[in-house]
Wavefront OBJ file of the C-alpha trace (Angstrom):
o trace
v 95.076 54.644 8.271
v 95.153 53.660 4.643
v 92.360 51.298 4.925
v 90.444 53.736 6.153
v 91.095 56.492 3.843
v 90.484 54.026 0.178
v 87.111 52.055 2.116
v 83.884 53.167 1.211
v 81.519 52.893 4.816
v 82.391 52.488 7.947
v 85.578 50.242 9.484
v 85.145 48.685 13.406
v 88.426 47.488 14.545
v 89.308 45.954 17.410
v 93.233 45.914 17.575
v 96.261 44.034 18.727
v 99.823 45.186 18.645
v 101.546 46.606 15.797
v 102.571 42.837 14.846
v 100.164 40.720 15.810
v 96.648 40.012 16.019
v 93.865 42.641 15.470
v 90.495 41.830 13.326
v 88.016 44.414 11.517
v 84.379 44.115 10.142
v 83.924 46.642 7.306
v 80.458 47.702 6.132
v 79.973 49.066 2.766
v 78.376 52.207 2.215
v 75.905 50.596 -0.359
v 74.465 48.661 2.640
v 71.555 50.073 4.432
v 72.120 48.762 8.329
v 72.513 50.453 10.812
v 75.262 48.730 14.429
v 73.295 48.425 17.255
v 75.912 47.074 19.534
v 79.627 46.467 19.182
v 81.607 43.791 21.518
v 85.026 42.787 21.843
v 87.650 40.972 23.844
v 90.767 43.013 25.611
v 93.317 40.854 23.185
v 92.582 41.897 19.341
v 91.087 38.398 18.530
v 87.522 38.667 19.146
v 84.609 41.515 17.008
v 80.895 41.332 17.744
v 78.418 43.681 16.479
v 75.009 43.479 15.908
v 73.497 44.133 12.228
v 70.266 45.564 12.185
v 68.912 45.325 8.709
v 65.696 46.204 7.059
v 64.108 42.993 7.872
v 66.911 40.853 9.910
v 69.216 41.765 12.555
v 72.710 39.517 12.275
v 75.223 38.536 14.954
v 78.436 38.894 13.107
v 81.130 37.839 14.873
v 85.426 37.899 13.670
v 87.530 35.820 15.285
v 91.501 34.988 15.161
v 91.846 31.947 17.294
v 94.936 31.421 18.974
v 97.700 28.994 17.116
v 98.235 26.306 20.075
v 95.964 24.151 20.821
v 95.183 24.636 25.059
v 94.903 28.563 24.099
v 92.063 27.801 21.519
v 90.269 25.238 23.897
v 90.128 28.309 26.199
v 88.874 30.454 23.871
v 86.497 28.577 22.002
v 85.167 28.032 25.431
v 84.754 31.563 26.068
v 83.450 32.407 22.745
v 79.708 31.772 23.869
v 79.650 34.555 25.747
v 79.425 36.783 22.237
v 77.156 34.595 20.132
v 73.426 35.319 20.258
v 70.374 33.046 20.822
v 68.188 35.780 20.143
v 69.733 36.289 16.666
v 71.193 34.267 13.834
v 75.133 34.380 13.812
v 77.439 34.305 11.663
v 81.251 33.277 12.857
v 84.023 33.728 10.479
v 87.856 34.353 10.377
v 90.751 32.382 11.482
v 90.151 29.028 13.355
v 93.381 28.506 13.685
v 92.391 24.145 13.536
v 90.806 21.735 11.089
v 88.057 19.263 11.785
v 88.382 16.672 9.405
v 92.609 15.922 8.860
v 91.894 13.764 5.455
v 89.809 16.678 4.165
v 91.093 19.835 5.534
v 94.559 19.222 5.660
v 97.481 18.480 3.140
v 100.765 17.548 4.694
v 102.556 18.493 8.022
v 101.579 15.593 10.779
v 98.162 14.348 10.382
v 98.018 13.475 14.346
v 99.063 16.679 15.598
v 96.786 17.316 18.697
v 93.856 19.395 18.176
v 91.678 18.745 21.262
v 90.281 22.338 20.513
v 88.349 21.125 17.979
v 86.148 19.141 19.838
v 85.266 22.239 22.269
v 84.277 23.915 18.771
v 81.998 21.246 17.802
v 80.285 21.264 21.402
v 79.789 24.762 20.748
v 78.278 24.512 16.847
v 75.688 21.758 18.567
v 74.687 23.994 21.613
v 74.580 27.326 18.920
v 72.945 25.286 16.460
v 75.761 26.178 14.186
v 77.401 25.051 10.778
v 80.265 25.414 9.146
v 78.397 26.330 5.421
v 81.543 25.883 2.837
v 81.783 21.899 4.293
v 78.225 21.609 4.270
v 77.808 22.439 0.706
v 81.206 20.230 -0.400
v 80.781 17.369 1.936
v 83.545 15.530 0.102
v 85.775 18.115 -1.387
v 89.540 19.479 -0.590
v 89.980 22.905 -0.619
v 92.530 24.643 1.404
v 93.165 28.952 2.877
v 96.084 28.501 4.354
v 99.199 27.194 2.457
v 103.235 27.809 3.847
v 106.282 25.322 3.768
v 107.188 23.487 6.964
v 109.690 25.256 9.129
v 111.934 22.375 9.602
v 111.631 20.286 6.703
v 111.112 21.234 2.811
v 107.532 20.716 2.664
v 104.422 22.093 1.881
v 101.760 22.345 4.389
v 97.999 23.189 3.315
v 95.089 23.123 5.856
v 91.460 25.325 5.851
v 91.367 27.055 8.919
v 89.335 30.082 7.985
v 86.106 29.832 7.592
v 82.588 30.718 8.043
v 80.066 28.889 11.309
v 76.328 30.621 10.370
v 73.377 29.664 12.145
v 71.191 26.475 10.026
v 68.217 29.032 9.907
v 70.305 30.898 7.188
v 71.339 28.087 5.059
v 68.081 28.549 2.922
v 69.597 32.255 2.342
v 73.269 31.180 1.304
v 73.176 32.060 -2.466
v 77.178 30.946 -2.510
v 80.101 30.133 -0.484
v 83.683 29.721 -1.975
v 87.434 30.035 -1.666
v 88.561 32.839 -3.360
v 92.467 32.927 -4.194
v 94.688 36.080 -2.459
v 98.229 36.554 -3.686
v 98.964 39.354 -1.257
v 98.707 36.775 1.750
v 99.545 32.751 2.786
v 95.930 32.936 3.536
v 93.220 33.086 0.733
v 89.656 34.463 0.790
v 86.579 32.681 1.955
v 83.207 34.282 0.387
v 79.524 33.819 1.866
v 76.631 35.356 -0.022
v 73.233 35.867 1.452
v 70.005 36.949 -0.020
v 67.734 37.602 3.174
v 65.192 38.996 1.451
v 64.973 35.380 -0.921
v 62.880 33.265 1.387
v 62.004 29.822 -0.327
v 58.070 29.285 -0.039
v 55.038 27.195 -0.892
v 52.451 28.368 -3.504
v 50.641 29.774 -0.033
v 46.696 30.532 -0.135
v 45.066 31.319 -3.401
v 43.102 34.473 -3.492
v 40.263 35.514 -6.111
v 42.136 38.228 -8.274
v 39.379 40.147 -8.536
v 40.530 42.400 -11.557
v 39.510 39.014 -13.323
v 36.094 40.183 -13.040
v 36.229 42.910 -15.371
v 38.072 40.639 -18.256
v 35.719 39.424 -21.193
v 38.220 36.704 -21.938
v 37.894 35.190 -18.510
v 34.006 35.947 -18.006
v 33.371 33.910 -22.092
v 35.635 30.967 -20.833
v 34.165 30.549 -17.207
v 30.290 31.058 -19.276
v 31.801 27.983 -21.118
v 32.940 26.271 -18.546
v 29.813 26.354 -16.516
v 27.538 24.719 -19.389
v 30.214 22.310 -19.323
v 29.743 21.732 -16.031
v 25.472 21.749 -16.522
v 25.837 18.745 -18.592
v 28.102 16.704 -16.262
v 25.869 16.454 -13.102
v 24.185 13.944 -13.806
v 27.188 11.888 -14.246
v 28.229 12.257 -10.824
v 26.523 10.502 -7.992
v 27.416 12.787 -5.085
v 26.157 16.548 -6.074
v 29.274 17.729 -3.281
v 31.878 15.721 -5.674
v 30.314 17.800 -8.700
v 30.311 20.636 -6.866
v 33.904 20.474 -6.080
v 35.206 19.522 -9.374
v 33.156 22.675 -10.546
v 35.301 25.130 -7.964
v 38.325 23.338 -8.822
v 37.454 24.229 -12.553
v 36.999 27.975 -11.621
v 40.122 28.461 -9.371
v 42.103 26.683 -12.320
v 40.743 29.251 -14.762
v 41.618 32.190 -12.601
v 44.872 30.948 -12.579
v 45.488 30.706 -16.134
v 44.115 34.177 -16.906
v 45.824 35.617 -14.140
v 48.742 34.726 -15.424
v 48.646 35.900 -18.622
v 46.894 39.037 -17.276
v 50.437 39.411 -15.322
v 52.574 38.575 -18.200
v 50.796 41.101 -20.466
v 50.983 43.936 -17.503
v 55.098 42.715 -16.923
v 55.368 43.584 -20.766
v 53.600 46.531 -20.754
v 55.290 47.977 -17.885
v 58.816 46.873 -19.550
v 57.795 48.659 -22.995
v 57.027 51.807 -21.408
v 60.102 51.656 -19.176
v 61.982 51.340 -22.324
v 60.378 54.221 -24.192
v 60.815 56.745 -20.844
v 64.456 56.193 -21.314
v 63.954 57.349 -24.739
v 61.902 60.128 -24.186
v 64.103 61.566 -21.302
v 67.190 61.384 -23.985
v 65.531 62.943 -26.404
v 63.755 65.709 -23.887
v 67.529 66.754 -22.563
v 67.803 68.553 -26.432
v 64.959 71.069 -24.439
v 61.853 70.824 -27.246
v 58.871 71.571 -25.680
v 56.926 68.767 -27.707
v 59.466 66.281 -26.116
v 59.694 67.550 -22.509
v 55.899 66.962 -22.538
v 55.841 63.098 -24.109
v 58.886 62.416 -21.058
v 56.165 63.954 -18.151
v 53.455 61.879 -19.747
v 55.323 58.808 -19.978
v 56.377 59.377 -16.742
v 52.989 59.711 -15.280
v 51.863 56.704 -17.135
v 54.187 54.404 -15.811
v 53.787 56.086 -12.311
v 49.903 54.663 -12.362
v 51.190 51.119 -13.079
v 52.935 51.918 -9.694
v 50.329 53.052 -7.783
v 48.126 50.121 -9.338
v 51.012 47.695 -8.069
v 51.249 49.345 -4.574
v 47.247 48.697 -4.206
v 47.575 45.338 -4.509
v 50.719 45.392 -2.132
v 48.519 47.141 0.571
v 45.725 44.633 -0.136
v 48.763 41.899 0.838
v 49.905 43.446 3.786
v 45.835 43.991 4.905
v 47.288 47.718 6.045
v 44.964 49.228 7.596
v 45.771 53.025 8.095
v 46.208 53.947 4.330
v 44.459 56.716 3.246
v 43.476 57.636 0.020
v 45.856 58.990 -2.073
v 48.794 57.881 -0.095
v 52.073 57.536 -1.488
v 54.153 55.517 1.192
v 55.449 52.976 -1.456
v 58.510 51.754 0.448
v 56.014 51.280 3.324
v 53.952 49.069 2.117
v 56.849 47.498 0.697
v 58.760 46.853 3.762
v 55.613 45.550 5.576
v 55.083 42.713 2.704
v 58.781 41.614 3.663
v 58.738 42.016 6.779
v 55.524 39.900 7.345
v 56.757 37.243 4.957
v 59.907 36.262 6.958
v 57.743 36.607 10.080
v 55.052 33.771 8.851
v 58.233 31.802 7.524
v 59.278 28.914 9.608
v 63.025 28.782 10.149
v 63.229 25.878 12.852
v 61.246 23.693 14.778
v 62.267 21.598 17.685
v 61.190 17.869 17.712
v 59.994 16.189 20.609
v 63.632 14.834 21.228
v 64.814 18.298 21.559
v 66.742 17.999 17.885
v 66.164 21.217 16.153
v 65.708 20.997 12.462
v 66.301 23.948 10.380
v 66.980 22.692 6.318
v 63.418 23.347 4.177
v 62.496 19.383 3.395
v 62.663 19.057 7.500
v 60.790 21.502 8.161
v 58.312 20.795 5.894
v 58.173 16.661 7.079
v 58.326 17.626 10.728
v 55.200 20.122 10.407
v 53.460 17.334 8.203
v 54.094 14.670 10.733
v 52.375 17.430 13.270
v 49.523 17.689 11.668
v 48.792 14.752 10.942
v 49.237 13.570 14.786
v 46.925 16.495 15.649
v 44.003 15.171 13.685
v 44.111 11.625 13.762
v 41.370 10.109 16.203
v 43.255 8.963 18.741
v 41.864 6.800 22.065
v 39.426 8.624 24.349
v 38.254 8.563 28.279
v 34.469 7.585 27.990
v 33.912 8.234 31.499
v 35.416 11.744 30.963
v 33.125 12.501 28.039
v 30.286 11.268 29.633
v 31.116 13.519 32.560
v 30.987 16.734 30.369
v 28.285 15.887 28.070
v 26.190 15.364 31.315
v 27.148 18.028 33.306
v 24.432 20.624 34.122
v 25.103 23.159 31.149
v 22.371 26.698 31.633
v 19.784 26.119 29.606
v 17.285 28.853 27.384
v 13.605 29.268 29.169
v 10.950 28.989 25.938
v 10.276 31.955 26.068
v 13.874 33.544 25.873
v 14.138 31.026 23.021
v 11.797 32.015 20.979
v 12.362 35.669 21.323
v 16.105 34.852 19.230
v 13.579 33.644 16.571
v 12.502 36.089 13.623
v 13.269 39.439 12.139
v 15.528 41.704 14.467
v 12.692 44.471 15.412
v 13.818 48.087 15.018
v 13.070 48.440 18.993
v 16.612 46.055 19.401
v 18.508 47.668 16.545
v 18.189 51.314 18.893
v 18.994 49.351 21.996
v 22.113 48.150 20.267
v 23.092 51.378 18.448
v 22.739 53.335 21.682
v 24.462 51.195 23.874
v 27.451 51.648 21.141
v 26.949 55.391 21.463
v 27.194 55.275 25.238
v 30.071 52.876 24.926
v 32.222 55.212 22.984
v 31.203 58.251 24.534
v 32.452 56.571 27.586
v 36.038 55.647 25.683
v 35.985 59.172 25.041
v 35.503 60.867 28.325
v 38.353 58.172 29.935
l 1 2 3 4 5 6 7 8 9 10 11 12 13 14 15 16 17 18 19 20 21 22 23 24 25 26 27 28 29 30 31 32 33 34 35 36 37 38 39 40 41 42 43 44 45 46 47 48 49 50 51 52 53 54 55 56 57 58 59 60 61 62 63 64 65 66 67 68 69 70 71 72 73 74 75 76 77 78 79 80 81 82 83 84 85 86 87 88 89 90 91 92 93 94 95 96 97 98 99 100 101 102 103 104 105 106 107 108 109 110 111 112 113 114 115 116 117 118 119 120 121 122 123 124 125 126 127 128 129 130 131 132 133 134 135 136 137 138 139 140 141 142 143 144 145 146 147 148 149 150 151 152 153 154 155 156 157 158 159 160 161 162 163 164 165 166 167 168 169 170 171 172 173 174 175 176 177 178 179 180 181 182 183 184 185 186 187 188 189 190 191 192 193 194 195 196 197 198 199 200 201 202 203 204 205 206 207 208 209 210 211 212 213 214 215 216 217 218 219 220 221 222 223 224 225 226 227 228 229 230 231 232 233 234 235 236 237 238 239 240 241 242 243 244 245 246 247 248 249 250 251 252 253 254 255 256 257 258 259 260 261 262 263 264 265 266 267 268 269 270 271 272 273 274 275 276 277 278 279 280 281 282 283 284 285 286 287 288 289 290 291 292 293 294 295 296 297 298 299 300 301 302 303 304 305 306 307 308 309 310 311 312 313 314 315 316 317 318 319 320 321 322 323 324 325 326 327 328 329 330 331 332 333 334 335 336 337 338 339 340 341 342 343 344 345 346 347 348 349 350 351 352 353 354 355 356 357 358 359 360 361 362 363 364 365 366 367 368 369 370 371 372 373 374 375 376 377 378 379 380 381 382 383 384 385 386 387 388 389 390 391 392 393 394 395 396 397 398 399 400 401 402 403 404 405 406 407 408 409 410 411 412 413 414 415 416 417 418 419 420 421 422 423 424 425 426 427
């Protein structure tokens, strides 16, 4: 086929007849992915693949719904067999029906039978799906199909082509749009995702140990501490004074770390630009130019290794040997851990599912507020628990726990560890 010869990548088909139906999914060669599962119907209307990316698995379905309302109802009722409950879903294609006649249709019969839309909406609620274009364009009128009425000399326009996606994917959507296409009566629909881009809060702050060797940071901390000492008597509670001091230390560390980061990024930019120039000069074959080029590569390499060390710390990799160069592994590990730590959806007490960032924050705040708010207690249950016969140490045993650890106690502990390790090795 011509499309197979021209497309740079894999094409997965579900053929219809020579003149009707047929759907396909095209995967570009630049997309690093693997297809874990392929499924389809027997009529050329449904094609389903599970697409595994670096840190995400998507269940992608391409559909071409029937033209009559009765057939569409049956079609949408059976579509749930292809929808995943384990992975995020993207269902795109020609649905051949609209949800809102005022916004999604122009011309024709506004009261045409459309019971299939009710079946489709029920499916969306069950699997937590939404029409992402309509969600981003609530009151906008735009159409994907244009044709002339069969019997009347009038134009009919509808938005029957769309993407239904899992609500947990909403925050990853960069763009969704309708693009004109001159070779068909259907226009193109576009959905652009960035699965690596996760909206995150500031997270936990960790002190950057590199600042300990930064002279500017040390000087600023010393000046701040001298100022703090003079304000000690201004606080009625020493703990408040100490909390204020700690917050000051943190603010200085964050500010200095940002300055250092900007300087490091500028240094990298200069070195990368210089490396390109030296690469061009080294192409002439001059020995000195080649040596300068290799030195510049080594210098940039050292910057990469320093960044990699920071990534290893963030990923808390336990088995990184000295001199290891698995850069991609640690960067991928950092990405996957960020994804694992991201809350994409929450089920409320009333079984409603929320996935928008603001709703997730609100629900999380309410949960922990309720968790840590004092509640009335059962006094009898409390007294029964506190007054139960809890074993206590004898006076001699309690006395033996006091004081320094003796050499004999250390020897017994080490011997016990060696015995345990020996038994494990034997096993």
